[in-house]
VMD Tcl script that builds the backbone (N, CA, C; Angstrom):
set m [mol new atoms 477]
animate dup $m
set s [atomselect $m all]
$s set {name element resname resid chain x y z} {
  {N N MET 1 A -55.122 -44.883 -26.808}
  {CA C MET 1 A -55.125 -43.570 -26.207}
  {C C MET 1 A -53.801 -43.341 -25.500}
  {N N VAL 2 A -53.310 -42.149 -25.541}
  {CA C VAL 2 A -52.049 -41.778 -24.926}
  {C C VAL 2 A -52.271 -41.558 -23.440}
  {N N GLU 3 A -51.361 -42.113 -22.615}
  {CA C GLU 3 A -51.462 -41.922 -21.179}
  {C C GLU 3 A -51.031 -40.496 -20.842}
  {N N VAL 4 A -51.820 -39.838 -19.991}
  {CA C VAL 4 A -51.551 -38.457 -19.636}
  {C C VAL 4 A -50.826 -38.417 -18.300}
  {N N THR 5 A -49.688 -37.754 -18.298}
  {CA C THR 5 A -48.954 -37.524 -17.050}
  {C C THR 5 A -48.903 -36.027 -16.816}
  {N N ASP 6 A -48.475 -35.630 -15.623}
  {CA C ASP 6 A -48.369 -34.205 -15.332}
  {C C ASP 6 A -47.443 -33.521 -16.325}
  {N N GLN 7 A -46.329 -34.177 -16.666}
  {CA C GLN 7 A -45.371 -33.580 -17.595}
  {C C GLN 7 A -45.985 -33.382 -18.975}
  {N N SER 8 A -46.745 -34.402 -19.470}
  {CA C SER 8 A -47.340 -34.259 -20.800}
  {C C SER 8 A -48.392 -33.168 -20.803}
  {N N CYS 9 A -49.112 -32.969 -19.707}
  {CA C CYS 9 A -50.096 -31.898 -19.625}
  {C C CYS 9 A -49.422 -30.533 -19.675}
  {N N LYS 10 A -48.291 -30.397 -19.005}
  {CA C LYS 10 A -47.569 -29.125 -19.021}
  {C C LYS 10 A -47.074 -28.805 -20.419}
  {N N SER 11 A -46.522 -29.799 -21.101}
  {CA C SER 11 A -46.019 -29.529 -22.442}
  {C C SER 11 A -47.174 -29.286 -23.404}
  {N N THR 12 A -48.287 -29.958 -23.193}
  {CA C THR 12 A -49.455 -29.747 -24.047}
  {C C THR 12 A -49.924 -28.306 -23.939}
  {N N ALA 13 A -50.059 -27.803 -22.726}
  {CA C ALA 13 A -50.511 -26.432 -22.528}
  {C C ALA 13 A -49.546 -25.448 -23.174}
  {N N ALA 14 A -48.262 -25.676 -23.035}
  {CA C ALA 14 A -47.270 -24.770 -23.612}
  {C C ALA 14 A -47.327 -24.808 -25.135}
  {N N GLN 15 A -47.475 -26.001 -25.705}
  {CA C GLN 15 A -47.508 -26.111 -27.157}
  {C C GLN 15 A -48.783 -25.510 -27.735}
  {N N VAL 16 A -49.909 -25.674 -27.052}
  {CA C VAL 16 A -51.176 -25.145 -27.543}
  {C C VAL 16 A -51.154 -23.619 -27.545}
  {N N GLU 17 A -50.445 -23.012 -26.601}
  {CA C GLU 17 A -50.336 -21.559 -26.560}
  {C C GLU 17 A -49.685 -21.019 -27.828}
  {N N HIS 18 A -48.915 -21.829 -28.533}
  {CA C HIS 18 A -48.215 -21.390 -29.729}
  {C C HIS 18 A -49.043 -21.572 -30.999}
  {N N ILE 19 A -50.273 -22.031 -30.881}
  {CA C ILE 19 A -51.133 -22.164 -32.062}
  {C C ILE 19 A -51.560 -20.764 -32.484}
  {N N ASP 20 A -51.254 -20.442 -33.710}
  {CA C ASP 20 A -51.559 -19.134 -34.265}
  {C C ASP 20 A -53.074 -18.957 -34.416}
  {N N ALA 21 A -53.543 -17.719 -34.326}
  {CA C ALA 21 A -54.975 -17.419 -34.446}
  {C C ALA 21 A -55.535 -17.806 -35.814}
  {N N SER 22 A -54.694 -17.979 -36.813}
  {CA C SER 22 A -55.175 -18.370 -38.136}
  {C C SER 22 A -55.287 -19.890 -38.288}
  {N N HIS 23 A -54.857 -20.633 -37.292}
  {CA C HIS 23 A -54.927 -22.099 -37.340}
  {C C HIS 23 A -56.364 -22.548 -37.071}
  {N N PRO 24 A -56.859 -23.523 -37.805}
  {CA C PRO 24 A -58.254 -23.961 -37.628}
  {C C PRO 24 A -58.606 -24.456 -36.223}
  {N N VAL 25 A -57.646 -24.964 -35.469}
  {CA C VAL 25 A -57.972 -25.457 -34.130}
  {C C VAL 25 A -57.801 -24.392 -33.044}
  {N N PHE 26 A -57.500 -23.173 -33.456}
  {CA C PHE 26 A -57.372 -22.087 -32.492}
  {C C PHE 26 A -58.742 -21.732 -31.927}
  {N N LEU 27 A -58.826 -21.597 -30.613}
  {CA C LEU 27 A -60.035 -21.114 -29.948}
  {C C LEU 27 A -59.671 -19.844 -29.194}
  {N N SER 28 A -60.429 -18.800 -29.416}
  {CA C SER 28 A -60.151 -17.549 -28.708}
  {C C SER 28 A -60.753 -17.616 -27.307}
  {N N PRO 29 A -60.280 -16.788 -26.417}
  {CA C PRO 29 A -60.832 -16.785 -25.053}
  {C C PRO 29 A -62.333 -16.485 -25.006}
  {N N SER 30 A -62.838 -15.800 -26.025}
  {CA C SER 30 A -64.270 -15.469 -26.034}
  {C C SER 30 A -65.140 -16.613 -26.565}
  {N N ASP 31 A -64.527 -17.648 -27.137}
  {CA C ASP 31 A -65.305 -18.791 -27.631}
  {C C ASP 31 A -65.801 -19.614 -26.452}
  {N N SER 32 A -67.088 -19.906 -26.468}
  {CA C SER 32 A -67.655 -20.728 -25.402}
  {C C SER 32 A -68.750 -21.610 -25.993}
  {N N PRO 33 A -69.075 -22.706 -25.331}
  {CA C PRO 33 A -70.094 -23.620 -25.859}
  {C C PRO 33 A -71.481 -22.994 -25.983}
  {N N GLY 34 A -71.753 -21.921 -25.251}
  {CA C GLY 34 A -73.082 -21.316 -25.274}
  {C C GLY 34 A -73.314 -20.300 -26.373}
  {N N ILE 35 A -72.329 -20.088 -27.240}
  {CA C ILE 35 A -72.468 -19.088 -28.309}
  {C C ILE 35 A -73.560 -19.503 -29.284}
  {N N ASN 36 A -74.381 -18.528 -29.676}
  {CA C ASN 36 A -75.344 -18.737 -30.755}
  {C C ASN 36 A -74.731 -18.160 -32.022}
  {N N MET 37 A -74.470 -19.021 -32.981}
  {CA C MET 37 A -73.792 -18.601 -34.205}
  {C C MET 37 A -74.663 -17.670 -35.054}
  {N N ILE 38 A -75.964 -17.920 -35.069}
  {CA C ILE 38 A -76.893 -17.072 -35.814}
  {C C ILE 38 A -78.160 -16.901 -34.983}
  {N N LYS 39 A -78.944 -15.890 -35.307}
  {CA C LYS 39 A -80.159 -15.606 -34.545}
  {C C LYS 39 A -81.235 -16.668 -34.742}
  {N N THR 40 A -81.305 -17.236 -35.944}
  {CA C THR 40 A -82.362 -18.165 -36.288}
  {C C THR 40 A -82.026 -19.578 -35.843}
  {N N THR 41 A -82.966 -20.227 -35.189}
  {CA C THR 41 A -82.823 -21.635 -34.830}
  {C C THR 41 A -83.448 -22.455 -35.947}
  {N N PHE 42 A -82.707 -23.432 -36.450}
  {CA C PHE 42 A -83.238 -24.257 -37.538}
  {C C PHE 42 A -84.246 -25.250 -36.983}
  {N N ASP 43 A -85.467 -25.219 -37.554}
  {CA C ASP 43 A -86.547 -26.074 -37.082}
  {C C ASP 43 A -87.050 -27.044 -38.150}
  {N N GLY 44 A -86.284 -27.202 -39.221}
  {CA C GLY 44 A -86.680 -28.107 -40.286}
  {C C GLY 44 A -87.127 -27.385 -41.542}
  {N N PHE 45 A -87.269 -26.061 -41.475}
  {CA C PHE 45 A -87.688 -25.262 -42.623}
  {C C PHE 45 A -86.608 -24.247 -42.955}
  {N N ASN 46 A -86.514 -23.881 -44.228}
  {CA C ASN 46 A -85.542 -22.892 -44.702}
  {C C ASN 46 A -84.102 -23.300 -44.417}
  {N N PHE 47 A -83.772 -24.542 -44.732}
  {CA C PHE 47 A -82.423 -25.040 -44.499}
  {C C PHE 47 A -81.381 -24.209 -45.241}
  {N N GLY 48 A -81.694 -23.812 -46.472}
  {CA C GLY 48 A -80.730 -23.067 -47.280}
  {C C GLY 48 A -80.280 -21.774 -46.629}
  {N N SER 49 A -81.207 -20.991 -46.117}
  {CA C SER 49 A -80.834 -19.721 -45.494}
  {C C SER 49 A -80.150 -19.946 -44.144}
  {N N TRP 50 A -80.601 -20.949 -43.382}
  {CA C TRP 50 A -79.949 -21.272 -42.109}
  {C C TRP 50 A -78.505 -21.720 -42.370}
  {N N LYS 51 A -78.340 -22.590 -43.348}
  {CA C LYS 51 A -77.014 -23.107 -43.700}
  {C C LYS 51 A -76.082 -21.961 -44.103}
  {N N ARG 52 A -76.588 -21.026 -44.888}
  {CA C ARG 52 A -75.783 -19.891 -45.334}
  {C C ARG 52 A -75.296 -19.068 -44.132}
  {N N GLY 53 A -76.189 -18.824 -43.178}
  {CA C GLY 53 A -75.806 -18.084 -41.977}
  {C C GLY 53 A -74.737 -18.796 -41.171}
  {N N ILE 54 A -74.890 -20.101 -41.022}
  {CA C ILE 54 A -73.904 -20.896 -40.279}
  {C C ILE 54 A -72.559 -20.868 -40.996}
  {N N LEU 55 A -72.567 -21.061 -42.305}
  {CA C LEU 55 A -71.310 -21.077 -43.054}
  {C C LEU 55 A -70.586 -19.741 -42.972}
  {N N ILE 56 A -71.316 -18.640 -43.010}
  {CA C ILE 56 A -70.688 -17.322 -42.878}
  {C C ILE 56 A -70.059 -17.187 -41.492}
  {N N SER 57 A -70.799 -17.574 -40.464}
  {CA C SER 57 A -70.284 -17.471 -39.093}
  {C C SER 57 A -69.042 -18.336 -38.893}
  {N N LEU 58 A -69.081 -19.555 -39.398}
  {CA C LEU 58 A -67.938 -20.451 -39.231}
  {C C LEU 58 A -66.743 -20.017 -40.069}
  {N N SER 59 A -66.995 -19.458 -41.222}
  {CA C SER 59 A -65.908 -18.936 -42.045}
  {C C SER 59 A -65.213 -17.784 -41.326}
  {N N ALA 60 A -65.992 -16.932 -40.671}
  {CA C ALA 60 A -65.409 -15.815 -39.928}
  {C C ALA 60 A -64.523 -16.302 -38.789}
  {N N LYS 61 A -64.796 -17.489 -38.277}
  {CA C LYS 61 A -63.990 -18.055 -37.198}
  {C C LYS 61 A -62.944 -19.056 -37.713}
  {N N ASN 62 A -62.815 -19.171 -39.040}
  {CA C ASN 62 A -61.862 -20.081 -39.669}
  {C C ASN 62 A -62.115 -21.536 -39.259}
  {N N LYS 63 A -63.380 -21.937 -39.248}
  {CA C LYS 63 A -63.730 -23.284 -38.798}
  {C C LYS 63 A -64.438 -24.116 -39.871}
  {N N LEU 64 A -64.427 -23.681 -41.121}
  {CA C LEU 64 A -65.107 -24.438 -42.170}
  {C C LEU 64 A -64.505 -25.825 -42.375}
  {N N GLY 65 A -63.245 -25.998 -42.045}
  {CA C GLY 65 A -62.595 -27.300 -42.192}
  {C C GLY 65 A -63.243 -28.380 -41.341}
  {N N PHE 66 A -63.861 -27.986 -40.243}
  {CA C PHE 66 A -64.556 -28.960 -39.397}
  {C C PHE 66 A -65.869 -29.396 -40.046}
  {N N ILE 67 A -66.471 -28.525 -40.829}
  {CA C ILE 67 A -67.727 -28.832 -41.511}
  {C C ILE 67 A -67.476 -29.685 -42.752}
  {N N ASN 68 A -66.509 -29.279 -43.559}
  {CA C ASN 68 A -66.287 -29.990 -44.822}
  {C C ASN 68 A -65.320 -31.164 -44.698}
  {N N GLY 69 A -64.789 -31.395 -43.507}
  {CA C GLY 69 A -63.946 -32.560 -43.272}
  {C C GLY 69 A -62.475 -32.384 -43.602}
  {N N THR 70 A -62.052 -31.190 -44.008}
  {CA C THR 70 A -60.634 -31.001 -44.338}
  {C C THR 70 A -59.761 -30.834 -43.095}
  {N N CYS 71 A -60.355 -30.446 -41.983}
  {CA C CYS 71 A -59.605 -30.363 -40.726}
  {C C CYS 71 A -59.839 -31.679 -39.986}
  {N N LYS 72 A -59.010 -32.640 -40.310}
  {CA C LYS 72 A -59.173 -33.990 -39.777}
  {C C LYS 72 A -58.508 -34.145 -38.413}
  {N N CYS 73 A -58.982 -35.120 -37.689}
  {CA C CYS 73 A -58.442 -35.417 -36.366}
  {C C CYS 73 A -57.011 -35.940 -36.506}
  {N N PRO 74 A -56.042 -35.262 -35.891}
  {CA C PRO 74 A -54.663 -35.755 -35.942}
  {C C PRO 74 A -54.519 -36.980 -35.033}
  {N N GLU 75 A -53.935 -38.014 -35.576}
  {CA C GLU 75 A -53.829 -39.263 -34.813}
  {C C GLU 75 A -52.444 -39.484 -34.227}
  {N N ASN 76 A -51.442 -38.813 -34.773}
  {CA C ASN 76 A -50.082 -39.126 -34.359}
  {C C ASN 76 A -49.455 -38.121 -33.399}
  {N N GLU 77 A -50.172 -37.070 -33.050}
  {CA C GLU 77 A -49.611 -36.097 -32.116}
  {C C GLU 77 A -50.657 -35.771 -31.049}
  {N N TYR 78 A -50.352 -36.128 -29.836}
  {CA C TYR 78 A -51.301 -36.002 -28.737}
  {C C TYR 78 A -51.742 -34.556 -28.506}
  {N N THR 79 A -50.813 -33.624 -28.545}
  {CA C THR 79 A -51.130 -32.226 -28.283}
  {C C THR 79 A -52.175 -31.708 -29.259}
  {N N MET 80 A -51.947 -31.947 -30.535}
  {CA C MET 80 A -52.896 -31.473 -31.541}
  {C C MET 80 A -54.199 -32.259 -31.483}
  {N N TYR 81 A -54.130 -33.534 -31.102}
  {CA C TYR 81 A -55.346 -34.332 -30.946}
  {C C TYR 81 A -56.242 -33.706 -29.873}
  {N N VAL 82 A -55.662 -33.361 -28.750}
  {CA C VAL 82 A -56.433 -32.768 -27.648}
  {C C VAL 82 A -57.053 -31.442 -28.097}
  {N N GLN 83 A -56.271 -30.604 -28.740}
  {CA C GLN 83 A -56.788 -29.310 -29.188}
  {C C GLN 83 A -57.858 -29.496 -30.251}
  {N N TRP 84 A -57.669 -30.456 -31.161}
  {CA C TRP 84 A -58.673 -30.735 -32.182}
  {C C TRP 84 A -59.981 -31.183 -31.515}
  {N N ARG 85 A -59.896 -32.044 -30.488}
  {CA C ARG 85 A -61.103 -32.507 -29.770}
  {C C ARG 85 A -61.827 -31.335 -29.110}
  {N N TYR 86 A -61.069 -30.437 -28.468}
  {CA C TYR 86 A -61.683 -29.256 -27.851}
  {C C TYR 86 A -62.456 -28.461 -28.908}
  {N N CYS 87 A -61.791 -28.218 -30.013}
  {CA C CYS 87 A -62.381 -27.413 -31.072}
  {C C CYS 87 A -63.581 -28.126 -31.697}
  {N N ASN 88 A -63.460 -29.415 -31.966}
  {CA C ASN 88 A -64.562 -30.192 -32.529}
  {C C ASN 88 A -65.771 -30.159 -31.586}
  {N N ASP 89 A -65.524 -30.337 -30.297}
  {CA C ASP 89 A -66.620 -30.305 -29.326}
  {C C ASP 89 A -67.256 -28.918 -29.252}
  {N N MET 90 A -66.448 -27.878 -29.376}
  {CA C MET 90 A -66.980 -26.520 -29.388}
  {C C MET 90 A -67.883 -26.327 -30.603}
  {N N MET 91 A -67.416 -26.813 -31.746}
  {CA C MET 91 A -68.211 -26.710 -32.976}
  {C C MET 91 A -69.524 -27.471 -32.840}
  {N N LEU 92 A -69.462 -28.668 -32.273}
  {CA C LEU 92 A -70.684 -29.441 -32.059}
  {C C LEU 92 A -71.664 -28.654 -31.193}
  {N N SER 93 A -71.172 -28.044 -30.133}
  {CA C SER 93 A -72.064 -27.284 -29.250}
  {C C SER 93 A -72.651 -26.078 -29.979}
  {N N TRP 94 A -71.861 -25.402 -30.807}
  {CA C TRP 94 A -72.387 -24.259 -31.562}
  {C C TRP 94 A -73.497 -24.699 -32.505}
  {N N LEU 95 A -73.278 -25.817 -33.198}
  {CA C LEU 95 A -74.313 -26.299 -34.117}
  {C C LEU 95 A -75.559 -26.752 -33.360}
  {N N LEU 96 A -75.379 -27.454 -32.256}
  {CA C LEU 96 A -76.530 -27.898 -31.470}
  {C C LEU 96 A -77.323 -26.703 -30.947}
  {N N ASN 97 A -76.650 -25.610 -30.603}
  {CA C ASN 97 A -77.331 -24.397 -30.143}
  {C C ASN 97 A -78.168 -23.749 -31.242}
  {N N ALA 98 A -77.827 -24.033 -32.488}
  {CA C ALA 98 A -78.511 -23.411 -33.619}
  {C C ALA 98 A -79.636 -24.285 -34.175}
  {N N LEU 99 A -79.957 -25.379 -33.479}
  {CA C LEU 99 A -80.981 -26.312 -33.943}
  {C C LEU 99 A -82.128 -26.388 -32.944}
  {N N SER 100 A -83.304 -26.704 -33.452}
  {CA C SER 100 A -84.460 -26.867 -32.567}
  {C C SER 100 A -84.283 -28.109 -31.695}
  {N N LYS 101 A -85.001 -28.144 -30.616}
  {CA C LYS 101 A -84.917 -29.249 -29.661}
  {C C LYS 101 A -85.212 -30.588 -30.339}
  {N N GLU 102 A -86.195 -30.621 -31.210}
  {CA C GLU 102 A -86.574 -31.865 -31.885}
  {C C GLU 102 A -85.449 -32.388 -32.770}
  {N N ILE 103 A -84.777 -31.495 -33.480}
  {CA C ILE 103 A -83.678 -31.911 -34.350}
  {C C ILE 103 A -82.482 -32.332 -33.504}
  {N N VAL 104 A -82.202 -31.594 -32.449}
  {CA C VAL 104 A -81.082 -31.929 -31.563}
  {C C VAL 104 A -81.239 -33.338 -31.013}
  {N N GLU 105 A -82.449 -33.700 -30.624}
  {CA C GLU 105 A -82.671 -35.031 -30.058}
  {C C GLU 105 A -82.297 -36.140 -31.032}
  {N N SER 106 A -82.396 -35.873 -32.320}
  {CA C SER 106 A -82.098 -36.917 -33.300}
  {C C SER 106 A -80.616 -37.003 -33.670}
  {N N ILE 107 A -79.824 -35.996 -33.296}
  {CA C ILE 107 A -78.397 -35.999 -33.671}
  {C C ILE 107 A -77.481 -35.741 -32.486}
  {N N LEU 108 A -78.013 -35.755 -31.297}
  {CA C LEU 108 A -77.275 -35.390 -30.095}
  {C C LEU 108 A -75.998 -36.195 -29.893}
  {N N TYR 109 A -75.975 -37.422 -30.326}
  {CA C TYR 109 A -74.828 -38.284 -30.053}
  {C C TYR 109 A -73.786 -38.282 -31.166}
  {N N SER 110 A -73.888 -37.363 -32.096}
  {CA C SER 110 A -72.847 -37.211 -33.111}
  {C C SER 110 A -71.569 -36.777 -32.417}
  {N N GLN 111 A -70.444 -37.348 -32.842}
  {CA C GLN 111 A -69.181 -37.031 -32.182}
  {C C GLN 111 A -68.221 -36.217 -33.035}
  {N N ILE 112 A -68.456 -36.201 -34.338}
  {CA C ILE 112 A -67.567 -35.469 -35.232}
  {C C ILE 112 A -68.406 -34.463 -36.019}
  {N N THR 113 A -67.962 -33.222 -36.021}
  {CA C THR 113 A -68.718 -32.138 -36.634}
  {C C THR 113 A -69.059 -32.415 -38.088}
  {N N SER 114 A -68.106 -32.900 -38.860}
  {CA C SER 114 A -68.369 -33.129 -40.285}
  {C C SER 114 A -69.434 -34.202 -40.486}
  {N N GLU 115 A -69.497 -35.189 -39.612}
  {CA C GLU 115 A -70.532 -36.224 -39.716}
  {C C GLU 115 A -71.904 -35.658 -39.366}
  {N N LEU 116 A -71.962 -34.807 -38.359}
  {CA C LEU 116 A -73.221 -34.155 -38.011}
  {C C LEU 116 A -73.699 -33.300 -39.179}
  {N N TRP 117 A -72.777 -32.552 -39.779}
  {CA C TRP 117 A -73.121 -31.688 -40.912}
  {C C TRP 117 A -73.631 -32.511 -42.099}
  {N N GLU 118 A -72.962 -33.624 -42.388}
  {CA C GLU 118 A -73.404 -34.499 -43.475}
  {C C GLU 118 A -74.817 -35.021 -43.217}
  {N N GLU 119 A -75.104 -35.363 -41.975}
  {CA C GLU 119 A -76.439 -35.834 -41.604}
  {C C GLU 119 A -77.490 -34.754 -41.863}
  {N N LEU 120 A -77.195 -33.529 -41.472}
  {CA C LEU 120 A -78.129 -32.426 -41.711}
  {C C LEU 120 A -78.319 -32.173 -43.205}
  {N N GLU 121 A -77.216 -32.197 -43.946}
  {CA C GLU 121 A -77.286 -32.004 -45.398}
  {C C GLU 121 A -78.142 -33.085 -46.055}
  {N N GLU 122 A -77.909 -34.323 -45.661}
  {CA C GLU 122 A -78.645 -35.438 -46.241}
  {C C GLU 122 A -80.131 -35.347 -45.917}
  {N N ARG 123 A -80.430 -34.974 -44.694}
  {CA C ARG 123 A -81.815 -34.933 -44.241}
  {C C ARG 123 A -82.584 -33.726 -44.760}
  {N N TYR 124 A -81.959 -32.553 -44.761}
  {CA C TYR 124 A -82.690 -31.318 -45.063}
  {C C TYR 124 A -82.225 -30.590 -46.321}
  {N N GLY 125 A -81.109 -30.984 -46.896}
  {CA C GLY 125 A -80.557 -30.269 -48.033}
  {C C GLY 125 A -81.112 -30.694 -49.375}
  {N N GLN 126 A -82.042 -31.625 -49.367}
  {CA C GLN 126 A -82.610 -32.112 -50.624}
  {C C GLN 126 A -83.601 -31.095 -51.186}
  {N N ALA 127 A -83.679 -31.044 -52.493}
  {CA C ALA 127 A -84.625 -30.146 -53.150}
  {C C ALA 127 A -86.050 -30.647 -52.928}
  {N N ASP 128 A -86.942 -29.735 -52.647}
  {CA C ASP 128 A -88.358 -30.036 -52.446}
  {C C ASP 128 A -89.092 -29.665 -53.731}
  {N N GLY 129 A -89.588 -30.662 -54.446}
  {CA C GLY 129 A -90.256 -30.441 -55.728}
  {C C GLY 129 A -91.424 -29.487 -55.640}
  {N N THR 130 A -92.236 -29.607 -54.597}
  {CA C THR 130 A -93.389 -28.735 -54.429}
  {C C THR 130 A -92.950 -27.294 -54.224}
  {N N LYS 131 A -91.932 -27.099 -53.411}
  {CA C LYS 131 A -91.438 -25.755 -53.157}
  {C C LYS 131 A -90.836 -25.153 -54.427}
  {N N LEU 132 A -90.085 -25.957 -55.180}
  {CA C LEU 132 A -89.515 -25.464 -56.430}
  {C C LEU 132 A -90.610 -25.041 -57.409}
  {N N PHE 133 A -91.673 -25.833 -57.508}
  {CA C PHE 133 A -92.795 -25.488 -58.385}
  {C C PHE 133 A -93.423 -24.168 -57.949}
  {N N HIS 134 A -93.645 -24.013 -56.632}
  {CA C HIS 134 A -94.259 -22.797 -56.102}
  {C C HIS 134 A -93.383 -21.580 -56.384}
  {N N LEU 135 A -92.069 -21.689 -56.185}
  {CA C LEU 135 A -91.161 -20.581 -56.471}
  {C C LEU 135 A -91.171 -20.218 -57.949}
  {N N GLN 136 A -91.172 -21.238 -58.793}
  {CA C GLN 136 A -91.213 -20.984 -60.239}
  {C C GLN 136 A -92.496 -20.265 -60.619}
  {N N TRP 137 A -93.616 -20.694 -60.033}
  {CA C TRP 137 A -94.903 -20.067 -60.311}
  {C C TRP 137 A -94.883 -18.603 -59.868}
  {N N GLU 138 A -94.357 -18.338 -58.656}
  {CA C GLU 138 A -94.282 -16.965 -58.150}
  {C C GLU 138 A -93.391 -16.100 -59.032}
  {N N LEU 139 A -92.266 -16.637 -59.462}
  {CA C LEU 139 A -91.377 -15.867 -60.337}
  {C C LEU 139 A -92.062 -15.522 -61.657}
  {N N ASN 140 A -92.810 -16.473 -62.181}
  {CA C ASN 140 A -93.501 -16.242 -63.457}
  {C C ASN 140 A -94.653 -15.255 -63.314}
  {N N ASN 141 A -95.235 -15.124 -62.142}
  {CA C ASN 141 A -96.433 -14.308 -61.962}
  {C C ASN 141 A -96.197 -13.002 -61.204}
  {N N ILE 142 A -94.958 -12.697 -60.849}
  {CA C ILE 142 A -94.694 -11.428 -60.164}
  {C C ILE 142 A -94.877 -10.293 -61.156}
  {N N LYS 143 A -95.545 -9.253 -60.705}
  {CA C LYS 143 A -95.805 -8.102 -61.570}
  {C C LYS 143 A -95.262 -6.846 -60.917}
  {N N HIS 144 A -94.716 -5.998 -61.746}
  {CA C HIS 144 A -94.133 -4.753 -61.266}
  {C C HIS 144 A -95.203 -3.756 -60.822}
  {N N ASP 145 A -96.415 -3.825 -61.407}
  {CA C ASP 145 A -97.401 -2.772 -61.169}
  {C C ASP 145 A -97.890 -2.679 -59.717}
  {N N SER 146 A -97.777 -3.741 -58.948}
  {CA C SER 146 A -98.247 -3.677 -57.562}
  {C C SER 146 A -97.144 -3.235 -56.590}
  {N N TYR 147 A -95.941 -3.013 -57.073}
  {CA C TYR 147 A -94.810 -2.624 -56.228}
  {C C TYR 147 A -94.124 -1.393 -56.794}
  {N N ASN 148 A -93.484 -0.623 -55.910}
  {CA C ASN 148 A -92.577 0.395 -56.413}
  {C C ASN 148 A -91.301 -0.336 -56.829}
  {N N VAL 149 A -90.347 0.348 -57.408}
  {CA C VAL 149 A -89.145 -0.306 -57.935}
  {C C VAL 149 A -88.385 -1.050 -56.830}
  {N N ALA 150 A -88.227 -0.399 -55.682}
  {CA C ALA 150 A -87.494 -1.035 -54.584}
  {C C ALA 150 A -88.243 -2.266 -54.073}
  {N N GLY 151 A -89.556 -2.168 -53.934}
  {CA C GLY 151 A -90.359 -3.300 -53.468}
  {C C GLY 151 A -90.327 -4.455 -54.457}
  {N N TYR 152 A -90.420 -4.140 -55.753}
  {CA C TYR 152 A -90.365 -5.165 -56.801}
  {C C TYR 152 A -89.017 -5.880 -56.782}
  {N N PHE 153 A -87.937 -5.116 -56.707}
  {CA C PHE 153 A -86.603 -5.700 -56.687}
  {C C PHE 153 A -86.408 -6.577 -55.444}
  {N N THR 154 A -86.874 -6.085 -54.299}
  {CA C THR 154 A -86.750 -6.850 -53.049}
  {C C THR 154 A -87.510 -8.171 -53.140}
  {N N LYS 155 A -88.739 -8.118 -53.650}
  {CA C LYS 155 A -89.548 -9.341 -53.800}
  {C C LYS 155 A -88.869 -10.312 -54.765}
  {N N LEU 156 A -88.373 -9.820 -55.856}
  {CA C LEU 156 A -87.694 -10.648 -56.851}
  {C C LEU 156 A -86.434 -11.259 -56.275}
  {N N LYS 157 A -85.665 -10.483 -55.554}
  {CA C LYS 157 A -84.430 -10.958 -54.956}
  {C C LYS 157 A -84.721 -12.021 -53.881}
  {N N ARG 158 A -85.770 -11.809 -53.075}
  {CA C ARG 158 A -86.135 -12.764 -52.039}
  {C C ARG 158 A -86.537 -14.097 -52.659}
  {N N LEU 159 A -87.304 -14.037 -53.743}
  {CA C LEU 159 A -87.696 -15.280 -54.408}
  {C C LEU 159 A -86.498 -15.980 -55.001}
}
mol reanalyze $m
mol bondsrecalc $m
mol representation Tube
mol addrep $m
């Protein structure tokens, strides 16, 4: 770990101010650990739709690199390391805010966003054979006669 002196802190603050808003480690003044990225809290069901909402929100903030692992922790430059840690911790808090208490308890000690995401993918991203069978059955048995055109299309699209 790099020893922090008053001088290094001053230069760190000055250098971080020059991070462009398009840089993945940029945090805007409105970003805070208490932000809810999406309205729905993931409770173990409907992982696909929850995941889609999270990915859209993170893409809008240019933070997908923390999820997919392409925004790696810089090891050779202290200033960027500190900013990356701030951003990674912010991302962790956003994801924890979007999870149910029971799920949070099982992943609370994750330290890197991409590792937490991989854990969620591994645990909940698997195909459920029973659910797939049920969806296939519903698709095969949906009938237009009980719906108007808009209702039929909406039901079909939802399935």
